[in-house]
Steps between C-alpha positions, in 0.01 A plus 500: 500500500477878524715684755367842411165636396512621141280767353154374423445444130243739356283350228441776241150368431401456864735712714361401840477127431807430716412747774476306826369793705164567332595853398338525158194663654712797611627553146137524387434771760808697394425469129150632564652800679709572189193466279313742727777763487667454161641854480791419727603483866764349728411180683724367778492129582619511859606173663797391706809364329459129434121512468504389135438841339731441204340166409154654525607802294638283220187284489280807500709664227450200273128508575494870405676419173241233431237772541675720242677739734843630406734433796856576603680326785795681657703346784636811669740306723670334203540835326607738778856497364374778273516831689223668303171304509370704207745317274377161619131595480542634148692187409200292606264717296724452197420128502139562400573723202407393150514655155189707566620643832877519445503867399286604796728307733807670354335836567426391858857376540639832379293686759613253767861575412442866581352405837796286596762754392725608784608860446719529810823369340446732204461801729805405707707462186378834368603675820835321504574589139400862552635583844770252602806568293867590527439872540494468875281458801393863511321490167335171591366648823378809319319281252325284760201729542453521129533122478232450764273740317550300183426177686177643638396625160579163342300319768197724443520440127550128555201494735278638226640249252447207734152614594407509134678171434296325770184620330633395159607162633164425659317611188712283271482207744123529512482497120731198486287307753177595323634341182624190681229375730211450254249657734627334817741646756864395497573295813849586625602260780791597724610213723749477790506878552551462875821297444674770294761745616298754702586799281413305185163389642410857593614626159273246326203624702581864431537445127176302475323785678647790306572358155271201445171623644328501163171347387475129426794373709427287804804446719502192722757532779581173676634606839551428866381837623684476830835435330438770241420741785838419655667581167321834484609593851855400411507720191373802687719427801230514764311243703226758546394503135138381472560238232130411470410861430787527253381191310145633478634756254577219257252221569135532403383153606659262748416130495628209706467141381332306783701229672426153362318244710747387762518132408525540122860590433684264735303206360600604151867525610482155660397354166736718296806389699384137488514426872291188447797349319688517830223414743377203295842333508514165689697626799249771591239457770140517383442791736794710368312646206204595718732641766678716241177624339335583831807696609498695174135581550568611856793725408371654177126528548486808720859618513478748208813353345569669163467271200865551406605396849280192485675406176840532669395290797365219283790510256756485781319227692472287184875525447595438864265208552701295252780466755290271721597139438273199534596427861448856625204656672375795297249621762334724239332746740835600657680498165240730341481727805877554503511560124220750547699676773819507292326694223242688704698593813865421446607684816296263716628203298862601559436558870371144528816368336723707728337353815458851641134476593341374816191286452273784607672736255450243224131477587453876497662535158300211363181650640576833338525331159182294520281710731270609217423135427381403846134411528298210638558297184877549488618536860568130559685462168710807576569370849621176340747701289605702804575193713670318211727799440584522871590131502749510209650826628539363852670186364732722294591750770651254748620142497274223628656502846453869568193599301194641670219254569176585325289248693554251782334220692400573858641249748201482728216480250683353202326756279676713243489879505622767260777731622429762234180677402367644176474870420233431242233400745491537878428205730588251230741280697310185406539577131868584543561169677308312232717654227824431687401138556402463135833645385693257718285198425645371179693541173789662688352850472557572869879483456524711183673833536485821304811433293336189352281746309709817469796318345271390221311827473835681475604251229795369700420136429526308176184440303350193345514494122 
C-alpha cells in the first residue's frame, strides 16, 4: 500500500502515457509555438504551486527530445546555493558540449568569466595597499581624493571592458548554440524559480535577459507568477513595485495550463492509494465506499483544490483510515471531511478540536469553505455534511447530560422538530430534521463525537497491520 504519491513514471517512448490529466494536447500547442518562433524567446508557464507544472514540464521535455530538440532542465530551487546564477547556467550548458563544440564552449566560458568578475575587492585592496600604511593618518587622508579618482577611473575602464565582454559572450554563446542545435532552438527549461531565494530568482531573470538573449535559445520558465512577484517586491524592498510590469521585461509569452476536469484526479488518487482494499474488507458496510466517493466528489469537484493538496489529503486519509478496527464505525463522509479540513483549513480544524466554536460559528466557517460548491445539485449533500459535522461536534463539546439538543419531540403533537437550521439553504427545516433523524437512527452514528475521527486523523491511535 502506498502512503505517499510518487513521481509519475515517464515512458521515454510515450512520455504522456501515464498522464492522468489529459495534458498532452497542451504540449502540442506549446511545441507548435516553438516551431513558429524558432529564433528564441522566453515562455512562462504560469500556474499555482501544486498544479502539476513540474510533471507536465518533464513529460513535455521528453516529448521535445523525441522530436529532436536539444533540451536542458535546470531546477533553480535545488541550485540556489550558488550565489551567481551565471555559474549554474553555464554549468548546464557544459553538459551538451561534444568534441565539435568544446572549443567554442571554452571561448564562451572564458567570456563568462569576465562577466562574473567582481572588481570591488581588487579596488579596495589597491587603495588599502597604496594609502593605508604606517606613515600616519594625515597621509592617508591626503591620499583619499586621489584614491577616489583612481577608483572612478578604474570603474570607467571596467565598464568598457564589461560592455565589450557582454557582446563577446553573447557572440560566442550564439556560435556555440548554432553548432549544437542542428537547426532547432535549444530549449532551456528553468523550473521552481518562484521557490528560490528572492535575490537569486531575480538574478536569474536579469542574467537571462542581459546575457542569454541570443538567437536559437527558448527559455521555458515554470513559475507561480504571484509568488515570483512577491519575491521581486521583497528584493526591491517595496510593496508598490508593479511586479507584473517588471516581469513583462523578461517574458515574451505567458501560458497557463488549464485545470483538469474536476473529477479526474481524485478518482485516480482513489485507485492509486488502493482504497478499495479497505472498503471491500468484510467489516465494511456496502454503502461506505459510495459514501466516501460521493464525499470526495463533493469536496474536490468545484473547490479548486491544488493537485498537490489533493495528493496530501488522500495520502493522509489512506494512512489514518487503517486505525479503524472491524467493530468501529468509519462514517466515511465525516472522516473524509475532517481530513480535508486538516489539510485545507487547519485553523478551522484546530478550532473544532479546541471546542471554542458555537454551532453557528461552525456553520459560518463551514459555509465559507464550501460556498463555491453550492448549487441545486449539491445543496442537499452539503447540508448532510453540515448537519453531520454539527452532530459530532456537539457530542464532543459537552457530555451527554449537558449537550445542546439538536431536535426534540413536541409533547402535544408527538411530532419531532429540528432545533437548528441550515445556513446552506433557507427554510430547510424539514431536510434538517430528516438528516438528524437519519443520523440517530442506526449504526451508532448519532453518538459518535469528533474525537472518534480526529484521534485517528492525527495518528494518535494504533493502526492495523
